[in-house]
C-alpha positions as CSV (number, residue, x, y, z in Angstrom):
1,M,-11.9,-18.2,18.7
2,T,-14.7,-21.5,19.0
3,P,-14.1,-24.5,16.3
4,V,-16.9,-24.5,13.8
5,S,-16.0,-28.2,13.4
6,T,-15.0,-31.6,15.8
7,E,-12.5,-32.6,13.1
8,R,-9.2,-34.7,14.5
9,T,-7.3,-34.0,11.5
10,V,-4.8,-31.5,11.7
11,Y,-2.9,-30.6,8.6
12,P,0.4,-29.1,7.7
13,L,0.0,-25.3,6.8
14,A,0.6,-26.3,3.0
15,D,-2.0,-29.2,2.9
16,A,-4.0,-27.0,5.0
17,I,-4.4,-24.5,2.0
18,K,-5.0,-27.2,-0.7
19,E,-7.7,-28.5,1.9
20,M,-9.5,-25.1,1.9
21,A,-9.4,-25.0,-1.8
22,V,-11.9,-28.0,-1.7
23,R,-14.0,-26.9,1.1
24,V,-14.3,-23.5,-0.7
25,R,-15.5,-25.4,-4.1
26,E,-17.8,-27.2,-1.9
27,A,-19.2,-24.2,-0.3
28,L,-19.9,-22.4,-3.2
29,T,-21.4,-24.5,-5.5
30,S,-23.8,-25.6,-2.6
31,P,-27.5,-24.9,-3.9
32,T,-28.5,-23.9,-0.5
33,M,-25.5,-21.6,0.6
34,Q,-27.3,-18.4,0.2
35,Q,-30.0,-19.7,2.6
36,S,-26.9,-20.3,4.9
37,Q,-25.5,-17.7,7.6
38,P,-24.8,-14.3,5.7
39,V,-21.0,-14.7,6.6
40,I,-19.3,-18.1,6.2
41,R,-16.2,-19.1,8.3
42,L,-14.4,-22.3,6.9
43,Q,-11.5,-23.3,9.0
44,V,-9.1,-26.0,8.9
45,P,-6.8,-27.1,11.7
46,V,-3.3,-26.9,11.4
47,E,0.0,-27.4,12.9
48,T,2.4,-25.3,15.0
49,T,3.1,-22.4,12.7
50,D,5.0,-19.3,12.9
51,I,2.2,-16.6,12.4
52,L,4.2,-13.6,12.0
53,S,6.4,-15.2,9.5
54,W,3.8,-16.6,7.4
55,L,2.3,-13.2,7.4
56,Q,5.7,-11.5,6.4
57,V,6.1,-13.7,2.8
58,Q,2.4,-12.9,1.7
59,H,1.6,-10.6,-1.2
60,T,-1.7,-10.0,-1.0
61,F,-2.9,-6.5,0.8
62,P,-4.3,-5.4,3.1
63,H,-2.1,-7.2,6.4
64,I,-3.6,-7.3,9.3
65,Y,-1.7,-8.9,12.7
66,W,-3.0,-9.1,16.0
67,S,-1.4,-10.4,19.3
68,G,-3.4,-9.9,22.4
69,R,-1.7,-8.9,25.8
70,D,-1.3,-12.1,27.2
71,E,-0.7,-13.3,23.8
72,A,-3.2,-16.2,24.5
73,F,-4.7,-15.2,21.1
74,E,-2.7,-13.9,17.7
75,T,-3.7,-14.0,14.5
76,A,-2.5,-13.0,10.9
77,A,-4.6,-12.2,8.2
78,V,-4.5,-10.9,4.6
79,G,-7.2,-9.7,2.2
80,I,-10.7,-8.4,2.3
81,A,-14.1,-10.3,2.6
82,D,-15.9,-7.6,4.2
83,E,-15.3,-4.4,5.8
84,L,-17.4,-1.8,7.5
85,L,-16.3,2.0,7.0
86,T,-18.4,3.9,9.6
87,I,-19.6,3.2,13.4
88,E,-23.0,2.8,12.0
89,H,-22.5,0.0,9.8
90,L,-20.6,-1.6,12.5
91,A,-23.7,-1.2,14.7
92,K,-25.5,-2.9,12.1
93,Y,-23.5,-5.5,11.8
94,L,-23.5,-6.3,15.4
95,T,-27.6,-6.6,15.3
96,G,-27.1,-9.3,12.3
97,E,-27.2,-13.6,13.1
98,H,-23.3,-14.3,13.0
99,S,-21.0,-17.4,14.3
100,D,-19.1,-15.8,17.1
101,N,-15.7,-16.7,15.7
102,I,-16.1,-14.4,13.1
103,R,-14.3,-11.5,13.6
104,Y,-13.8,-7.9,12.2
105,Y,-10.4,-6.1,13.0
106,G,-10.0,-2.5,13.1
107,G,-10.0,0.7,14.5
108,F,-11.2,4.6,13.8
109,R,-9.3,7.7,13.9
110,F,-9.0,9.6,17.8
111,D,-10.7,12.7,16.2
112,Q,-12.9,12.2,13.1
113,T,-13.5,16.5,13.0
114,V,-10.0,17.4,12.1
115,P,-8.8,17.1,8.3
116,H,-6.9,13.9,7.4
117,D,-3.4,14.0,6.7
118,T,-2.5,12.5,3.1
119,S,0.2,10.3,4.9
120,W,-2.7,8.0,6.4
121,G,-3.9,7.1,3.4
122,N,-6.8,4.7,2.9
123,F,-7.1,4.4,6.6
124,G,-10.2,6.4,6.8
125,D,-12.0,7.5,9.5
126,T,-13.3,4.0,10.7
127,R,-12.4,0.4,9.3
128,F,-13.2,-2.8,10.0
129,I,-12.0,-5.9,7.8
130,L,-13.1,-9.1,7.9
131,P,-10.1,-10.5,6.2
132,R,-10.5,-13.3,3.2
133,F,-7.8,-15.2,4.8
134,E,-6.9,-16.0,8.3
135,L,-4.0,-17.5,10.4
136,A,-5.1,-18.1,14.0
137,R,-3.7,-19.3,17.3
138,Q,-6.1,-19.7,20.1
139,E,-3.8,-20.6,23.1
140,H,-2.1,-23.8,21.6
141,E,-4.6,-24.7,18.9
142,Y,-4.0,-23.2,15.2
143,M,-7.0,-22.6,12.3
144,F,-6.3,-21.4,8.8
145,A,-9.8,-19.8,7.8
146,C,-11.5,-18.5,5.0
147,H,-14.3,-16.3,5.2
148,I,-16.9,-16.1,2.6
149,I,-20.0,-13.5,2.2
150,A,-22.9,-15.4,0.7
151,E,-24.3,-12.6,-1.1
152,H,-21.5,-11.2,-2.4
153,D,-19.0,-14.4,-3.1
154,C,-21.5,-16.7,-4.6
155,Q,-20.1,-15.7,-8.0
156,Q,-16.5,-15.2,-7.1
157,L,-15.4,-18.9,-6.9
158,D,-12.4,-19.0,-9.4
159,T,-11.3,-15.2,-8.0
160,I,-11.6,-16.7,-4.3
161,L,-9.6,-20.0,-5.8
162,N,-6.7,-17.8,-7.5
163,Q,-6.3,-15.8,-4.1
164,L,-5.6,-19.1,-2.1
165,D,-3.2,-20.3,-4.9
166,Q,-1.1,-17.2,-4.5
167,L,-1.0,-17.7,-0.6
168,T,2.9,-19.2,0.4
169,S,2.7,-22.1,3.0
170,T,6.5,-20.9,4.1
171,T,6.7,-19.6,7.6
172,H,10.6,-20.3,7.6
173,V,12.3,-16.9,6.6
174,D,15.7,-14.8,7.3
175,T,14.7,-12.7,10.0
176,L,14.4,-8.8,8.6
177,S,16.7,-6.3,9.4
178,I,16.0,-2.8,10.0
179,P,18.1,-0.4,7.7
180,P,20.2,2.6,8.5
181,L,18.5,5.2,10.4
182,I,19.8,8.7,8.6
183,H,17.8,11.4,10.2
184,R,15.3,12.2,12.9
185,T,12.8,15.4,13.2
186,D,10.4,16.1,16.1
187,L,7.2,18.2,15.6
188,P,7.1,20.1,17.6
189,E,10.9,20.7,18.1
190,K,11.5,21.6,21.9
191,N,11.5,25.0,21.7
192,Q,8.1,24.8,20.3
193,W,7.1,22.1,22.7
194,E,7.5,24.3,25.8
195,K,5.7,26.9,24.4
196,T,3.1,25.0,23.9
197,I,2.9,23.1,26.9
198,Q,3.0,26.9,28.5
199,S,0.0,27.8,26.8
200,A,-1.9,24.4,28.2
201,L,-0.9,25.1,31.8
202,D,-2.4,28.8,31.6
203,M,-5.6,27.1,30.3
204,I,-5.3,25.2,33.3
205,T,-4.9,28.1,35.5
206,Q,-7.4,29.9,34.0
207,G,-9.8,27.0,34.4
208,A,-10.7,26.3,30.8
209,I,-9.1,22.6,31.3
210,D,-8.4,20.4,34.2
211,K,-5.9,18.3,32.0
212,I,-4.9,17.9,28.6
213,V,-3.0,15.1,27.0
214,L,-0.6,16.5,24.3
215,A,1.5,14.3,21.6
216,R,4.7,14.7,19.8
217,E,5.5,13.4,16.3
218,S,8.8,12.0,15.7
219,T,9.8,11.1,12.4
220,L,12.5,9.0,11.7
221,T,14.1,8.6,7.9
222,F,16.1,5.4,6.9
223,T,17.9,4.4,3.8
224,E,15.2,2.5,2.6
225,Q,12.0,1.1,2.8
226,L,11.0,-0.2,6.3
227,S,9.2,-3.5,6.9
228,P,6.7,-3.3,9.4
229,L,6.4,-6.9,10.3
230,A,10.5,-6.4,11.0
231,L,9.7,-3.7,13.6
232,I,6.6,-5.8,14.9
233,Q,8.8,-8.6,15.3
234,K,11.4,-7.1,17.5
235,L,8.8,-5.2,19.3
236,K,7.4,-8.1,20.6
237,I,11.0,-9.2,22.0
238,H,11.4,-5.6,23.9
239,T,8.0,-4.9,25.0
240,N,6.5,-7.0,27.4
241,G,2.7,-6.9,28.8
242,C,1.6,-5.0,25.4
243,Y,-0.9,-5.7,22.8
244,H,0.9,-5.8,19.4
245,F,-0.8,-4.7,16.1
246,C,-0.3,-3.8,12.5
247,F,-2.5,-2.8,9.8
248,A,-0.7,-2.7,6.6
249,S,-2.7,-1.2,4.0
250,S,-0.2,-1.9,1.2
251,E,3.3,-2.6,1.1
252,Q,4.7,1.1,1.5
253,V,2.2,2.1,4.3
254,A,1.4,0.5,7.9
255,F,0.1,1.6,10.9
256,L,1.6,-0.6,14.1
257,G,2.4,-0.4,17.8
258,A,3.2,-1.8,21.1
259,S,0.3,-0.4,23.5
260,P,-0.2,-1.1,26.8
261,E,-3.4,0.2,27.4
262,Q,-6.7,-1.7,27.3
263,L,-9.8,0.3,26.5
264,Y,-12.2,-2.7,26.9
265,V,-12.8,-6.1,26.8
266,R,-16.6,-7.5,26.4
267,D,-17.6,-10.9,27.0
268,R,-21.4,-10.9,26.2
269,N,-22.4,-8.7,28.8
270,H,-19.6,-8.4,30.8
271,I,-16.8,-5.5,30.1
272,K,-13.6,-4.9,31.8
273,S,-11.8,-1.5,31.0
274,E,-8.6,0.1,32.9
275,A,-7.8,3.3,33.8
276,L,-3.7,3.7,32.8
277,A,-2.0,6.9,33.4
278,G,1.3,8.7,35.0
279,T,4.7,7.3,34.2
280,R,8.2,6.7,35.7
281,Q,11.3,5.2,34.0
282,R,12.0,1.6,35.1
283,G,15.0,1.4,37.2
284,N,18.7,-0.2,36.3
285,D,18.2,-2.3,39.6
286,D,15.5,-3.4,42.1
287,N,16.2,-0.6,44.7
288,I,16.1,2.0,42.4
289,D,12.8,0.4,40.6
290,A,11.1,0.5,43.8
291,R,12.0,3.8,45.0
292,L,10.5,5.1,41.5
293,G,7.5,3.3,41.8
294,D,6.9,4.4,45.1
295,E,7.5,8.2,44.1
296,L,4.8,7.4,41.3
297,L,2.5,6.3,43.8
298,T,2.9,9.3,45.8
299,S,3.2,12.1,43.5
300,D,0.3,14.5,44.0
301,K,0.4,15.6,40.3
302,D,0.2,12.2,38.7
303,I,-2.2,11.0,41.1
304,R,-4.3,13.9,39.9
305,E,-3.8,12.8,36.4
306,H,-4.8,9.3,37.3
307,R,-7.6,10.4,38.8
308,Y,-8.8,12.3,35.9
309,V,-8.8,8.8,33.6
310,I,-10.8,6.9,36.5
311,E,-13.5,9.6,36.4
312,G,-13.8,9.7,32.8
313,I,-13.9,6.2,32.5
314,T,-16.4,5.8,35.6
315,G,-18.7,8.3,33.9
316,A,-18.9,6.0,30.4
317,F,-19.4,3.1,33.0
318,R,-22.6,4.6,34.4
319,Q,-24.0,5.5,31.2
320,L,-23.1,2.4,29.6
321,C,-23.6,-0.5,32.5
322,R,-26.4,-1.3,35.0
323,E,-24.0,-2.2,37.4
324,Y,-20.5,-1.9,37.8
325,S,-17.8,-1.8,40.3
326,G,-13.5,-0.8,40.8
327,G,-11.7,2.5,40.2
328,E,-10.6,2.8,43.9
329,D,-7.8,1.1,43.9
330,V,-4.4,2.3,42.3
331,E,-1.8,0.0,41.4
332,L,1.6,-0.2,39.4
333,V,2.2,-1.9,36.2
334,K,5.6,-2.5,35.0
335,L,6.5,-2.5,31.4
336,S,10.4,-3.2,30.0
337,R,10.9,0.9,30.3
338,V,8.3,2.6,32.4
339,Q,6.1,1.9,35.0
340,H,2.6,3.3,35.3
341,L,-0.6,4.0,37.5
342,V,-3.4,1.8,36.9
343,S,-6.7,1.4,38.3
344,Y,-9.5,-1.9,37.0
345,L,-13.1,-1.4,36.0
346,S,-15.8,-4.0,35.5
347,G,-19.5,-4.1,34.7
348,E,-22.7,-5.8,33.6
349,L,-24.1,-3.7,30.5
350,K,-27.4,-2.7,30.0
351,E,-29.9,-4.4,27.5
352,N,-29.3,-3.5,24.0
353,K,-25.8,-2.2,24.1
354,T,-23.3,-2.8,21.3
355,D,-20.1,-2.3,20.9
356,S,-21.0,0.6,18.7
357,D,-22.0,2.2,21.8
358,I,-19.0,1.7,24.0
359,L,-16.3,2.8,21.5
360,Q,-18.2,6.0,21.3
361,T,-18.7,6.3,25.1
362,L,-15.2,5.5,26.4
363,H,-13.4,7.0,23.5
364,P,-12.1,9.5,23.9
365,T,-10.8,8.6,27.4
366,P,-8.8,11.1,29.9
367,A,-5.9,9.0,29.3
368,V,-5.4,10.0,25.8
369,C,-7.3,13.2,25.2
370,G,-8.1,15.0,28.8
371,S,-10.9,16.6,30.9
372,P,-13.5,17.8,30.1
373,T,-13.4,15.5,27.4
374,T,-14.9,18.0,24.4
375,A,-12.8,21.2,25.7
376,A,-9.3,19.3,25.4
377,Q,-10.0,17.7,22.6
378,R,-10.8,20.8,20.8
379,Q,-7.6,22.5,22.3
380,I,-5.6,19.3,20.8
381,A,-6.5,20.4,17.3
382,M,-5.4,24.0,18.1
383,L,-2.3,23.1,19.5
384,E,-1.1,20.2,17.5
385,P,0.6,20.5,14.7
386,F,0.1,17.2,13.1
387,D,-2.9,14.7,12.4
388,R,-2.9,12.2,14.9
389,G,-4.6,9.9,12.3
390,W,-5.3,6.2,14.2
391,Y,-2.9,7.1,17.0
392,S,-4.6,7.0,20.3
393,G,-7.7,6.1,18.5
394,P,-9.4,2.3,19.4
395,V,-7.6,-0.6,17.7
396,G,-9.1,-4.2,18.1
397,W,-11.5,-6.6,17.0
398,V,-15.1,-7.1,17.4
399,S,-17.4,-10.2,16.9
400,R,-21.3,-11.2,18.0
401,D,-20.4,-12.1,21.6
402,K,-16.8,-10.7,22.7
403,A,-14.9,-7.7,21.7
404,E,-11.1,-6.7,22.6
405,F,-9.9,-3.2,22.2
406,A,-6.5,-1.6,22.8
407,V,-5.8,2.3,22.8
408,A,-3.5,2.8,20.0
409,I,-0.6,4.4,22.3
410,R,3.2,3.9,21.6
411,S,2.2,3.5,17.8
412,G,4.4,5.0,14.8
413,L,2.8,4.9,10.9
414,I,5.3,3.5,8.3
415,T,5.4,5.3,4.5
416,G,7.9,3.6,2.7
417,S,11.4,4.9,4.4
418,T,9.8,7.1,7.4
419,L,8.5,6.0,10.2
420,K,6.5,8.3,12.0
421,L,6.0,8.0,16.2
422,Y,3.5,9.0,18.1
423,S,3.7,9.2,22.1
424,G,1.9,11.9,24.4
425,A,2.1,12.8,28.1
426,G,-1.0,14.2,30.2
427,I,-0.8,17.9,31.2
428,V,-2.3,19.1,34.9
429,D,-1.2,21.9,37.1
430,G,2.3,21.0,38.2
431,S,3.6,19.7,34.9
432,H,7.0,20.9,33.8
433,P,7.9,21.5,29.6
434,E,11.0,19.6,30.6
435,Q,10.1,16.9,32.4
436,E,7.3,16.0,29.7
437,W,9.5,16.4,27.3
438,D,11.7,13.6,28.6
439,E,8.7,11.2,29.6
440,I,7.8,10.9,25.4
441,E,11.5,10.1,25.0
442,S,11.2,7.5,27.8
443,K,8.0,6.0,25.9
444,I,9.1,5.8,22.6
445,R,13.2,4.7,23.7
446,N,11.8,0.9,22.8
447,Y,11.7,1.8,19.1
448,L,14.4,4.1,19.2
449,R,16.5,1.0,20.8
450,I,15.3,-1.1,18.1
451,V,16.0,0.9,15.1
452,T,19.6,1.7,16.0
453,E,20.6,-1.8,17.1
454,Q,22.4,-4.1,14.6
């Protein structure tokens, strides 16, 4: 995040909010405001602040939380200054003249052609939000920011000042607890899962598809409303090496996750992505862990599954990049509960390729869909008895010069007192239904551990 000023004063958060009110008033009463940039970011340096705790006590929605996989960038945001509801609008925005520290946060559905389940509320097919207020950390620097849309906000001074007044500077809050879990259901349940996997294997044998990723929806019911930020707080403790995100449209509805999978990172014309597939549990000691890792690296079934992902991303890079490299070497990435095969790719984008182009070309990768993509996606819609919604779609942020997106796996949808967990398994020739069931259990085990520990 590039600072827009070189001021040295660093404010306590309460004073930063007061200072922001002064700057908002100055900006919105300036006679030249509408002749300036279309999107204005006002920002005030603040002292070290617990960003997630601050977000927990805000009553303005939506809430957005994002933490990069390397933990270098973290943000909590509330309210809406602007939003983009289609990929076309995103593409149009990206052609405008905006400061590079103007970031829109959001994502879109795995499959925009299937009917919506009402539980997904107003997430929509595509939604990217420029938050009204943002408390962000880049490395060790903290900023409190307010975004103003010159065209729309010139008559909104009182409204924005009232919104500022409703913010609290409190960050010292009690750790939120998880209410008792009282019920779990799986869709499909195990017998139906085995039948579904067998149907997929039959299609693979017949040559209709090479790989398909099938997911499960596990619904956990609690005694009372579940706090998404309490869940994120605990996930950050137990899920190393992951993107952590939460998009809460209201107090009742939130989509959140701890995803290890990067879709892409863009820095101007340079793009990076990775192929992640194949799974083994972590071992209880170093010897067992190493044996399981070696088993994964030499597994014909898992290597083939991973190869489809590499081929899919390489094909996308071929369309997007004037040159690219990588994908040949396969390594292990070790997370807290599981380990995966991973390969890395990078390239230089062709002229005029935007993030809209990248998102539509890369998504869905064979890691969350299958191969060939169109056939696998069509079969997923037929075989899965639930709406994936934003699960396994792209989530992240985009600015003029930079962007970063994760694949929204290891994720869940909170609606009141229920949490729907989503996770999938790649099915190729040689897959076994019971092993794939167990793989998904391994992937959601962090959630199950968190919601059952007291």
